[in-house]
C-alpha positions as CSV (number, residue, x, y, z in Angstrom):
1,M,-46.8,-55.3,-32.2
2,G,-44.4,-57.0,-29.8
3,R,-42.4,-53.8,-29.4
4,W,-45.6,-51.7,-28.6
5,K,-46.7,-54.3,-26.0
6,A,-43.3,-54.1,-24.4
7,L,-43.5,-50.3,-24.3
8,T,-47.0,-50.4,-22.9
9,A,-45.9,-52.9,-20.2
10,A,-42.8,-50.7,-19.4
11,T,-45.0,-47.6,-19.1
12,L,-47.4,-49.4,-16.8
13,L,-44.6,-50.7,-14.6
14,T,-43.1,-47.2,-14.4
15,A,-46.4,-45.7,-13.3
16,L,-46.8,-48.4,-10.7
17,A,-43.3,-47.8,-9.5
18,V,-43.9,-44.1,-8.8
19,P,-44.3,-43.9,-5.0
20,A,-47.6,-42.4,-3.7
21,T,-47.3,-39.0,-2.0
22,T,-48.9,-38.8,1.5
23,L,-50.9,-35.7,2.1
24,Y,-52.4,-34.5,5.3
25,L,-55.5,-32.3,4.8
26,L,-56.4,-30.0,7.6
27,T,-60.2,-30.7,8.0
28,G,-61.1,-29.3,11.4
29,L,-60.2,-26.9,14.2
30,K,-61.7,-26.4,17.6
31,P,-60.6,-24.3,20.6
32,R,-58.2,-25.9,23.1
33,P,-58.1,-23.3,25.9
34,P,-54.6,-22.6,27.2
35,K,-53.3,-23.6,30.6
36,P,-53.3,-21.8,33.0
37,P,-56.6,-20.2,31.9
38,D,-56.7,-16.5,31.0
39,P,-59.6,-14.8,32.8
40,N,-60.2,-12.5,29.8
41,L,-60.5,-15.4,27.4
42,R,-63.5,-17.8,26.9
43,V,-64.6,-20.3,24.4
44,E,-67.8,-19.4,22.6
45,G,-69.3,-21.8,20.1
46,R,-66.5,-22.9,17.7
47,G,-64.2,-20.0,18.6
48,Y,-62.8,-17.7,21.2
49,V,-63.8,-14.4,22.7
50,Y,-61.2,-12.2,24.4
51,R,-62.4,-9.2,26.3
52,N,-60.7,-6.7,28.6
53,P,-61.8,-3.1,29.5
54,R,-60.4,-1.7,26.2
55,L,-60.9,-4.5,23.6
56,E,-63.1,-7.3,22.5
57,L,-61.8,-9.8,20.0
58,Q,-63.8,-12.6,18.5
59,V,-62.1,-15.4,16.5
60,E,-63.9,-18.3,14.8
61,P,-62.4,-20.8,12.3
62,L,-64.6,-21.3,9.2
63,D,-65.0,-24.5,7.2
64,A,-65.7,-24.2,3.5
65,A,-69.5,-23.8,4.1
66,G,-68.9,-21.1,6.7
67,R,-66.5,-19.3,4.5
68,A,-69.0,-19.3,1.6
69,E,-71.7,-18.1,3.9
70,F,-69.5,-15.2,5.1
71,F,-69.0,-14.0,1.5
72,S,-72.6,-14.6,0.6
73,R,-73.8,-12.3,3.5
74,K,-71.8,-9.6,1.8
75,G,-73.3,-10.3,-1.6
76,L,-70.0,-11.9,-2.9
77,L,-69.0,-15.3,-4.2
78,D,-66.3,-17.2,-2.3
79,P,-63.1,-16.7,-4.3
80,F,-61.4,-19.7,-2.6
81,A,-64.2,-22.1,-3.5
82,G,-62.4,-23.4,-6.6
83,F,-59.2,-24.5,-5.0
84,P,-58.6,-28.2,-4.1
85,P,-58.6,-29.3,-0.5
86,E,-54.9,-30.0,-0.5
87,D,-54.2,-26.3,-0.9
88,N,-55.2,-26.1,2.8
89,Y,-56.6,-22.5,2.8
90,V,-57.7,-21.8,6.4
91,A,-60.0,-18.9,7.2
92,F,-60.9,-17.2,10.5
93,R,-63.7,-14.8,11.1
94,V,-62.1,-12.0,13.2
95,R,-64.0,-9.2,14.9
96,F,-62.3,-6.3,16.7
97,E,-64.2,-3.9,18.8
98,N,-62.4,-0.9,20.4
99,L,-64.0,-0.4,23.8
100,S,-61.7,2.4,24.8
101,P,-63.4,5.8,25.3
102,D,-60.4,7.7,24.0
103,A,-57.6,5.6,22.4
104,P,-57.3,4.0,19.0
105,L,-56.7,0.3,18.4
106,T,-54.0,-0.6,15.9
107,F,-53.7,-4.1,14.4
108,S,-51.6,-5.5,11.5
109,P,-52.2,-8.9,9.9
110,V,-48.5,-9.1,9.4
111,G,-48.2,-9.6,13.2
112,T,-50.2,-12.8,13.0
113,L,-49.2,-16.4,12.5
114,F,-51.2,-19.7,12.2
115,G,-48.6,-22.2,13.1
116,N,-45.7,-21.2,10.9
117,S,-47.9,-19.7,8.2
118,A,-48.3,-15.9,7.7
119,A,-51.6,-14.4,6.7
120,L,-52.2,-13.9,3.0
121,D,-51.1,-10.4,2.1
122,E,-51.9,-8.2,-1.0
123,V,-48.9,-9.6,-3.0
124,R,-49.9,-13.3,-2.3
125,L,-53.5,-12.6,-3.1
126,Y,-52.7,-10.9,-6.4
127,Q,-50.4,-13.8,-7.3
128,T,-53.1,-16.3,-6.4
129,F,-56.0,-14.7,-8.3
130,Y,-54.8,-12.5,-11.1
131,R,-54.7,-15.4,-13.7
132,E,-57.8,-17.0,-12.4
133,K,-61.1,-16.9,-14.3
134,D,-62.9,-13.7,-13.0
135,G,-59.7,-12.8,-11.3
136,E,-60.6,-9.1,-11.0
137,K,-63.9,-10.0,-9.3
138,K,-62.1,-12.4,-6.9
139,L,-59.5,-9.8,-6.1
140,E,-62.2,-7.2,-5.4
141,A,-64.0,-9.7,-3.1
142,V,-60.9,-10.4,-1.0
143,G,-60.1,-6.7,-0.9
144,K,-63.5,-6.1,0.7
145,T,-63.4,-8.9,3.2
146,L,-59.8,-9.8,4.3
147,F,-57.5,-8.1,6.7
148,V,-54.5,-7.2,4.5
149,K,-53.3,-3.8,5.8
150,T,-52.6,-2.2,9.1
151,L,-55.8,-1.2,10.7
152,T,-56.5,1.8,13.1
153,L,-59.8,1.5,14.8
154,P,-61.3,4.6,16.4
155,P,-62.8,4.4,20.0
156,G,-66.3,2.9,20.1
157,T,-66.1,1.2,16.7
158,F,-65.7,-2.4,15.4
159,I,-64.8,-4.2,12.3
160,E,-65.2,-7.8,11.1
161,R,-63.2,-9.4,8.4
162,L,-61.3,-12.6,7.6
163,L,-57.8,-13.7,8.2
164,V,-56.8,-16.4,5.7
165,Y,-53.7,-18.6,5.8
166,Q,-52.3,-21.3,3.5
167,Y,-51.3,-23.9,6.1
168,D,-48.2,-25.7,4.7
169,D,-46.8,-27.8,7.4
170,P,-46.4,-31.3,5.8
171,Y,-46.9,-33.2,9.0
172,P,-50.0,-33.3,11.3
173,V,-49.8,-31.8,14.7
174,R,-52.2,-32.0,17.6
175,T,-52.4,-28.3,18.3
176,I,-51.9,-25.3,16.1
177,P,-51.7,-21.8,17.7
178,L,-53.2,-18.7,16.1
179,V,-50.9,-15.8,17.3
180,F,-51.8,-12.2,17.4
181,G,-48.7,-10.1,18.0
182,N,-48.5,-6.4,18.9
183,I,-52.1,-5.3,19.1
184,L,-51.7,-1.7,20.2
185,L,-54.3,-0.2,22.5
186,G,-53.2,3.4,22.8
187,R,-49.6,3.0,24.0
188,E,-50.1,-0.5,25.4
189,S,-49.3,-3.6,23.5
190,L,-51.1,-6.9,23.7
191,D,-50.0,-10.3,22.4
192,L,-52.4,-13.3,22.3
193,E,-52.0,-16.9,21.5
194,L,-55.1,-18.9,20.8
195,P,-54.6,-22.7,20.6
196,F,-56.7,-24.9,18.3
197,E,-57.0,-28.6,18.3
198,A,-56.5,-29.8,14.7
199,T,-58.0,-32.7,12.8
200,F,-56.2,-34.0,9.7
201,Q,-57.3,-36.4,7.0
202,K,-54.6,-38.6,5.5
203,E,-54.7,-39.2,1.7
204,K,-52.3,-40.8,-0.8
205,R,-51.9,-39.3,-4.2
206,R,-49.7,-40.3,-7.2
């Protein structure tokens, strides 16, 4: 008995000696307009609207409830709902409208960054969901709702989907930019940087 008590005490001391890991959960984003202001950019609600004579772009960060509502409106279950908060999946509702009378709009999610994080692509999504329960249904849902491929939008049309990132910076920052690179309007290229003020929640885990 003395030996087992000693082992139990040693195990307890070992567990107590394991240092706690500090996690920073990204819990909120709100627009922080750039300076100097861009005359084509305005804050609307919780997001941004960029508009020039050839393009309108709407970008809104979604919390878990907003993300679930987005999928629900399309008759789908939120495939990200089962992941723990520390996975830091961040979703943006993004709507492109091509206002040009004659030129296509081309956009690739590969040209976007949220901080240092790239948008989830087909490979990452497959790796994330193929072993999950109802993985095929979840992959079908993200295929119908996320920007994952290069898009060519004809004149006078629009599309609304999600850009999703897994934010992995271990340290909190005050502002995180969402960058759209190389949006092509005919032969013209547009780069946009949309700053968001970030809120983090500090947690300790063993």
